[in-house]
C-alpha positions as CSV (number, residue, x, y, z in Angstrom):
1,L,-119.1,-25.5,-21.3
2,D,-122.6,-26.2,-20.9
3,E,-122.9,-28.5,-23.3
4,F,-119.9,-30.7,-21.6
5,T,-121.9,-30.4,-18.2
6,R,-125.3,-31.7,-19.7
7,T,-123.2,-34.6,-21.4
8,V,-121.4,-35.7,-18.6
9,A,-124.5,-35.3,-15.8
10,Q,-126.5,-38.3,-18.8
11,A,-123.0,-40.5,-18.4
12,D,-122.7,-43.9,-16.6
13,V,-119.0,-43.4,-16.9
14,V,-116.6,-40.6,-17.6
15,I,-113.1,-40.9,-18.0
16,D,-110.6,-38.5,-17.1
17,G,-107.8,-38.1,-19.7
18,L,-107.4,-34.2,-19.4
19,L,-104.2,-33.6,-18.0
20,G,-101.2,-35.8,-17.6
21,I,-98.9,-36.3,-14.8
22,G,-97.0,-33.5,-15.5
23,V,-99.1,-31.1,-13.9
24,D,-97.1,-28.8,-11.4
25,R,-99.3,-25.5,-10.8
26,P,-103.0,-25.5,-10.1
27,V,-105.6,-26.1,-12.6
28,T,-107.5,-22.5,-13.5
29,G,-109.8,-21.2,-16.2
30,R,-111.8,-23.3,-18.3
31,Y,-109.9,-26.4,-17.1
32,A,-110.9,-25.9,-13.6
33,D,-114.7,-25.6,-14.7
34,V,-114.2,-29.0,-16.7
35,V,-112.8,-30.6,-13.3
36,A,-115.4,-29.2,-11.5
37,A,-118.3,-30.6,-14.0
38,I,-116.8,-34.0,-13.8
39,N,-116.8,-34.0,-10.0
40,R,-120.3,-33.1,-9.8
41,A,-121.3,-35.9,-12.6
42,P,-123.6,-38.7,-11.0
43,G,-121.7,-41.6,-13.1
44,L,-118.4,-43.5,-12.3
45,R,-115.4,-41.5,-12.6
46,V,-112.3,-42.9,-14.1
47,A,-109.1,-41.4,-14.2
48,V,-106.4,-42.3,-16.6
49,D,-102.9,-42.7,-15.1
50,L,-103.9,-40.3,-12.5
51,P,-106.8,-37.8,-11.5
52,S,-106.2,-34.7,-13.5
53,G,-105.1,-31.8,-11.5
54,L,-103.1,-34.0,-8.9
55,S,-99.2,-33.6,-8.9
56,S,-97.9,-37.1,-9.3
57,D,-94.8,-36.9,-6.9
58,S,-96.7,-35.3,-4.0
59,G,-99.5,-35.9,-1.5
60,T,-100.0,-32.2,-1.6
61,L,-103.3,-30.7,-3.1
62,I,-101.8,-27.7,-5.3
63,G,-105.3,-26.8,-6.6
64,T,-108.7,-28.5,-7.5
65,A,-108.5,-32.1,-9.1
66,V,-110.5,-34.7,-10.2
67,R,-112.4,-37.0,-7.7
68,A,-111.9,-40.5,-9.3
69,D,-113.6,-43.7,-8.3
70,I,-111.1,-45.7,-10.0
71,T,-107.5,-44.9,-11.3
72,V,-105.8,-46.8,-13.7
73,S,-102.2,-46.4,-13.3
74,M,-100.0,-47.3,-16.3
75,A,-97.1,-49.5,-15.4
76,A,-96.3,-47.8,-12.0
77,L,-97.8,-46.4,-9.2
78,K,-97.1,-42.7,-8.4
79,P,-96.5,-41.0,-5.2
80,A,-99.8,-39.2,-5.5
81,C,-101.4,-42.6,-5.4
82,L,-100.3,-43.4,-1.9
83,L,-99.5,-40.0,-0.4
84,Y,-102.4,-37.9,1.2
85,P,-104.5,-36.0,1.0
86,A,-104.0,-36.8,-2.7
87,R,-104.8,-40.1,-2.3
88,E,-108.3,-39.3,-1.5
89,H,-108.8,-38.3,-4.9
90,C,-107.7,-41.6,-6.5
91,G,-110.3,-44.1,-5.4
92,R,-109.5,-47.9,-6.4
93,I,-106.4,-48.2,-8.1
94,E,-105.2,-50.8,-10.6
95,I,-102.0,-50.9,-12.3
96,V,-101.9,-52.1,-16.0
97,P,-98.8,-52.9,-18.1
98,V,-97.8,-50.6,-20.6
99,G,-95.1,-52.8,-22.3
100,Y,-92.2,-50.7,-21.6
101,P,-88.6,-52.1,-22.7
102,E,-86.8,-53.7,-20.0
103,T,-83.9,-51.3,-21.0
104,V,-86.4,-47.9,-19.6
105,W,-86.9,-49.9,-16.4
106,A,-83.3,-50.5,-16.0
107,A,-82.6,-47.0,-16.3
108,I,-85.3,-46.2,-13.9
109,T,-84.4,-45.6,-9.8
110,P,-87.7,-45.5,-8.2
111,I,-88.8,-43.0,-5.6
112,A,-90.0,-45.6,-3.6
113,A,-90.9,-49.3,-3.7
114,V,-94.2,-51.1,-2.7
115,P,-94.2,-54.5,-1.1
116,D,-97.4,-56.8,-2.1
117,R,-98.5,-59.9,-1.0
118,A,-96.4,-62.2,-3.0
119,W,-93.0,-60.1,-1.6
120,V,-94.2,-60.6,2.1
121,R,-95.3,-64.1,1.2
122,D,-91.7,-64.8,0.0
123,H,-89.9,-63.0,2.9
124,L,-91.6,-64.3,6.0
125,P,-89.1,-66.4,8.3
126,L,-89.4,-70.0,7.3
127,R,-91.2,-72.3,9.8
128,P,-89.2,-75.6,9.7
129,P,-91.4,-78.6,10.2
130,A,-89.0,-80.0,13.0
131,G,-88.8,-76.5,14.5
132,H,-89.3,-75.7,18.4
133,K,-89.8,-72.7,20.3
134,G,-86.3,-72.1,20.4
135,T,-86.1,-72.4,16.6
136,F,-88.2,-69.6,16.1
137,G,-86.7,-67.1,18.8
138,K,-86.6,-65.5,21.8
139,V,-88.1,-62.2,22.1
140,L,-87.6,-59.7,24.9
141,I,-90.2,-57.0,25.7
142,I,-89.2,-54.2,27.9
143,A,-92.4,-52.3,28.4
144,G,-94.9,-50.9,30.6
145,S,-95.6,-49.1,33.8
146,V,-98.2,-48.1,36.3
147,G,-101.3,-47.3,34.3
148,M,-99.6,-48.5,31.3
149,S,-99.9,-52.2,31.7
150,G,-101.8,-52.5,28.3
151,A,-98.5,-51.4,26.2
152,A,-96.9,-54.3,27.4
153,I,-99.8,-56.9,26.9
154,M,-100.4,-55.5,23.1
155,A,-96.8,-55.9,22.4
156,A,-96.6,-59.1,23.8
157,L,-99.3,-60.5,22.1
158,G,-98.1,-59.2,18.8
159,A,-94.7,-60.9,19.3
160,L,-96.8,-64.1,19.5
161,R,-99.0,-63.8,17.0
162,A,-96.2,-62.9,14.5
163,G,-94.8,-66.6,15.3
164,A,-92.2,-66.0,18.1
165,G,-91.4,-69.2,20.2
166,L,-90.7,-67.5,23.5
167,V,-91.8,-63.9,24.7
168,T,-90.6,-62.5,27.9
169,V,-92.2,-59.5,29.6
170,A,-89.9,-57.3,31.6
171,C,-92.1,-54.8,33.6
172,P,-92.6,-53.1,37.1
173,R,-93.3,-55.9,39.3
174,E,-96.4,-53.8,40.4
175,I,-97.9,-54.4,37.0
176,M,-96.6,-58.0,36.7
177,P,-99.7,-59.7,37.7
178,I,-101.8,-57.9,35.4
179,V,-99.6,-59.1,32.5
180,A,-99.3,-62.3,33.5
181,T,-103.3,-62.9,33.9
182,A,-103.9,-61.3,30.1
183,V,-101.0,-63.2,28.4
184,P,-100.4,-66.2,30.1
185,E,-98.0,-67.6,27.2
186,V,-95.5,-65.0,28.4
187,L,-92.4,-65.1,31.0
188,T,-92.2,-62.5,33.1
189,V,-89.4,-60.7,34.7
190,P,-90.7,-58.5,37.6
191,L,-88.4,-55.2,37.9
192,L,-88.4,-52.8,41.0
193,A,-89.6,-49.5,40.1
194,T,-90.0,-46.2,41.9
195,D,-93.5,-44.5,41.6
196,G,-94.5,-47.3,39.0
197,Y,-91.4,-46.3,36.6
198,L,-88.4,-48.0,35.8
199,G,-85.0,-46.8,36.4
200,M,-81.4,-47.7,37.0
201,E,-82.5,-50.0,39.8
202,S,-83.5,-52.4,37.1
203,R,-80.5,-52.1,35.2
204,A,-78.4,-55.4,36.2
205,E,-81.7,-57.7,36.1
206,L,-82.4,-56.2,32.3
207,E,-78.9,-56.8,31.4
208,G,-79.2,-60.6,32.4
209,A,-82.5,-60.7,30.7
210,I,-81.0,-59.3,27.2
211,V,-78.4,-61.6,26.7
212,R,-80.5,-64.5,26.3
213,A,-82.8,-62.6,23.8
214,D,-82.9,-62.9,20.1
215,A,-85.0,-59.5,19.2
216,V,-85.6,-57.0,22.1
217,A,-88.6,-54.5,21.8
218,L,-88.0,-51.6,23.9
219,G,-90.1,-48.5,25.1
220,P,-94.3,-49.2,25.0
221,G,-96.0,-47.6,27.8
222,M,-92.4,-47.0,29.9
223,G,-93.4,-43.4,30.8
224,R,-91.1,-40.1,30.4
225,A,-89.9,-39.9,33.8
226,A,-86.1,-39.0,33.6
227,R,-85.2,-42.0,35.6
228,T,-86.5,-44.1,32.7
229,G,-84.8,-42.1,30.0
230,E,-81.5,-42.9,32.0
231,L,-82.2,-46.9,32.1
232,I,-83.2,-46.9,28.5
233,R,-80.2,-44.9,27.2
234,A,-78.0,-47.3,29.4
235,L,-79.6,-50.3,28.0
236,I,-79.3,-49.6,24.7
237,P,-75.6,-50.1,23.8
238,K,-75.6,-53.3,26.0
239,I,-78.2,-55.1,23.4
240,A,-76.5,-57.0,20.9
241,A,-79.6,-58.4,19.4
242,P,-81.5,-56.8,16.6
243,I,-83.9,-54.0,18.4
244,V,-87.1,-52.4,18.1
245,L,-87.5,-49.1,19.5
246,D,-90.9,-47.1,20.0
247,A,-92.9,-44.8,22.1
248,D,-91.3,-43.7,25.5
249,A,-87.5,-45.0,24.1
250,L,-87.8,-42.7,21.1
251,V,-88.1,-39.9,23.2
252,A,-85.5,-40.8,25.6
253,I,-83.0,-40.9,22.8
254,S,-84.2,-37.8,20.9
255,G,-81.2,-35.6,20.4
256,R,-78.8,-38.2,21.5
257,I,-76.7,-39.1,18.6
258,D,-74.2,-41.1,20.5
259,V,-77.1,-43.2,21.2
260,L,-78.3,-43.8,17.8
261,D,-75.0,-44.3,16.6
262,A,-74.6,-47.3,19.1
263,M,-77.6,-49.0,17.6
264,A,-76.2,-48.7,13.7
265,G,-77.1,-51.6,11.7
266,R,-79.3,-53.6,14.0
267,A,-82.5,-51.3,15.0
268,V,-85.7,-50.7,13.9
269,L,-87.1,-47.1,15.0
270,T,-91.1,-46.6,14.8
271,P,-92.2,-43.3,15.6
272,H,-95.1,-41.4,14.6
273,P,-94.9,-38.2,13.2
274,G,-95.0,-36.4,16.7
275,E,-92.1,-38.7,17.6
276,M,-90.1,-38.2,14.4
277,A,-90.3,-34.4,14.9
278,Q,-88.8,-34.7,18.5
279,L,-86.0,-37.1,17.0
280,T,-85.0,-34.3,14.3
281,G,-86.0,-31.1,15.5
282,G,-88.5,-30.4,12.6
283,K,-92.2,-29.8,12.7
284,I,-94.8,-32.5,12.6
285,A,-96.7,-30.7,9.5
286,E,-93.1,-30.8,7.4
287,I,-92.6,-34.6,8.2
288,D,-96.2,-35.4,7.1
289,V,-95.6,-33.6,3.8
290,D,-92.1,-35.1,3.0
291,R,-92.3,-38.2,4.9
292,I,-90.2,-40.0,1.8
293,E,-87.5,-38.3,2.2
294,I,-87.2,-37.7,5.9
295,A,-87.1,-41.6,6.5
296,R,-84.8,-41.9,3.5
297,A,-82.4,-39.3,4.9
298,F,-82.8,-40.5,8.5
299,A,-82.3,-44.0,8.1
300,A,-79.1,-43.7,5.9
301,D,-77.4,-40.8,8.3
302,H,-78.0,-42.9,11.3
303,R,-77.8,-46.4,9.7
304,V,-80.9,-47.9,11.1
305,V,-84.3,-48.8,9.9
306,L,-86.7,-46.1,10.0
307,L,-90.6,-47.1,10.3
308,L,-92.3,-43.8,9.8
309,K,-95.9,-44.2,10.9
310,G,-98.9,-42.7,8.8
311,R,-100.6,-43.0,5.7
312,P,-98.8,-44.4,4.2
313,T,-96.2,-45.7,6.6
314,A,-92.7,-44.8,5.1
315,I,-89.8,-47.2,5.6
316,G,-86.6,-46.0,5.2
317,T,-83.3,-48.4,5.1
318,P,-79.6,-47.8,5.9
319,D,-79.0,-48.0,1.8
320,G,-81.3,-45.2,1.2
321,S,-84.3,-47.1,0.0
322,V,-87.9,-46.5,1.1
323,F,-90.6,-48.6,1.2
324,L,-94.5,-47.4,1.0
325,N,-97.0,-49.6,3.1
326,P,-99.8,-50.1,1.1
327,T,-102.2,-51.7,3.8
328,G,-104.3,-50.2,6.8
329,D,-107.0,-48.1,7.3
330,T,-108.2,-45.5,10.1
331,G,-109.1,-48.7,12.2
332,L,-105.3,-48.4,13.1
333,A,-105.8,-45.1,14.8
334,T,-106.7,-46.2,18.1
335,G,-104.5,-46.4,21.4
336,G,-102.5,-49.9,21.6
337,S,-102.4,-50.2,18.1
338,G,-98.5,-48.9,17.6
339,D,-97.7,-51.6,20.5
340,V,-99.3,-54.5,18.7
341,L,-97.0,-53.4,15.5
342,T,-93.8,-53.2,17.7
343,G,-94.5,-56.8,18.6
344,I,-94.9,-58.2,15.4
345,I,-91.7,-56.4,14.3
346,A,-89.7,-58.4,17.3
347,G,-91.4,-61.6,16.5
348,I,-90.3,-61.3,12.9
349,L,-87.1,-60.4,13.7
350,A,-86.7,-63.4,16.5
351,G,-87.5,-65.6,13.6
352,G,-84.6,-64.5,11.9
353,A,-85.6,-61.9,9.5
354,S,-83.4,-58.6,8.6
355,T,-84.3,-55.6,10.4
356,T,-85.3,-54.1,6.7
357,D,-87.7,-57.0,6.1
358,A,-89.3,-56.9,9.6
359,A,-89.9,-53.8,9.3
360,I,-91.8,-54.2,6.0
361,I,-93.4,-57.2,6.7
362,G,-94.6,-55.8,10.0
363,A,-96.4,-52.7,8.5
364,Y,-97.8,-55.0,5.8
365,L,-99.2,-57.7,8.2
366,H,-100.3,-54.8,10.9
367,G,-102.1,-52.9,8.2
368,Y,-103.7,-56.1,6.3
369,A,-105.2,-57.4,9.5
370,A,-107.2,-54.1,9.9
371,D,-108.3,-54.3,6.1
372,Y,-108.9,-58.0,6.9
373,L,-111.6,-57.0,9.5
374,A,-112.7,-53.8,7.5
375,R,-114.4,-56.2,5.1
376,D,-117.5,-56.7,7.2
377,R,-117.2,-54.5,10.4
378,S,-117.0,-50.6,10.7
379,E,-112.9,-49.1,11.0
380,R,-114.1,-47.0,13.4
381,A,-114.8,-50.0,16.0
382,I,-111.8,-51.9,15.1
383,I,-109.8,-52.0,18.4
384,P,-106.1,-53.6,18.8
385,R,-107.4,-56.8,20.5
386,D,-109.2,-57.3,17.2
387,L,-106.2,-56.8,15.1
388,I,-104.6,-59.6,17.7
389,A,-107.3,-61.8,16.9
390,A,-107.7,-61.2,13.3
391,L,-103.7,-61.8,12.5
392,P,-104.0,-65.6,12.3
393,Y,-106.5,-65.3,9.4
394,A,-104.9,-62.6,7.9
395,I,-101.2,-64.3,8.0
396,K,-103.0,-67.7,6.4
397,E,-104.2,-65.7,3.4
398,I,-101.1,-64.3,2.7
399,E,-99.2,-67.5,3.2
400,D,-101.7,-69.3,0.9
401,G,-101.6,-66.4,-1.6
402,A,-105.6,-66.2,-1.5
403,D,-107.3,-63.3,-3.0
């Protein structure tokens, strides 16, 4: 061990091929000493397939593990390459072909799929050259309350940047001037509210607006007043168009299987782990650890698309598939970022994408905009307005297939 420690301390590159991907218990004894020596080495650390000590199918750290600068993943990503905190040990990840026969691939059912830029480019809604605002879809955003006008504004801007032809914001009349001033491109439906929160007095007017929409986003910044929850639950069965439920709308339907069933086949739910815990009655820590299977089960059981936010965002679909979003950074960890995502998904839905495609594309574009910004600025300084400003350039790169 002493000789090994001296050798790796002098190496420019250390290639870690100590253990394979079948690790299922903590590294101990001499192996743990070797891992520690590799981690102290000043040279570049390159892991073969997966850093030694990680369990391939989980993000949980089961003990000490090599901290690689580069992981050369054979043939396909392993879940630990994307799931935290294991992901932090992988550094930059490169997938290399191995040459497995097609018959081998055909026999494999992936734990999850990971979209790339080519997939996103190929699934973006088409933009016919002779198209007009009606061609590219009408989005209705029902959002906001007194003190939460920003949620409606961020969602509206997200929908516009995603390509929606016409965006309408329905919000309490007290905040309508704020929204209209911040986003002059949108139409507004000012609604009666009590103490700044929407309630059943706005139901008839909202039902009239709903029938004209190609996609509806419901929930950002609406607040958690009992009267608002009652309105949300009453509106959902009336919405025939694809719908995105976020934030306070998710709280309003927690524990209400009847409302979930009313959305089957046409809804995208976008909870963070705290909201997911309310939806399922589970614990936040458990949801973070088992996000793939929780997203899979919930989406399949309720026939909805579930976009479980986090690192990585896991998207469950009604057929039991799961997609893990590979884009995004800590620049997204700011209030209002989720509202932008809700708007992006609604805008893509209005353009004609399926609920599954809209959720996958929306998460990818949202994260890619943050990655785009992080190339030349600090992640800690990124705010939602930056994401909105970056979206045209980030989307352009994807459309053009630029590296």
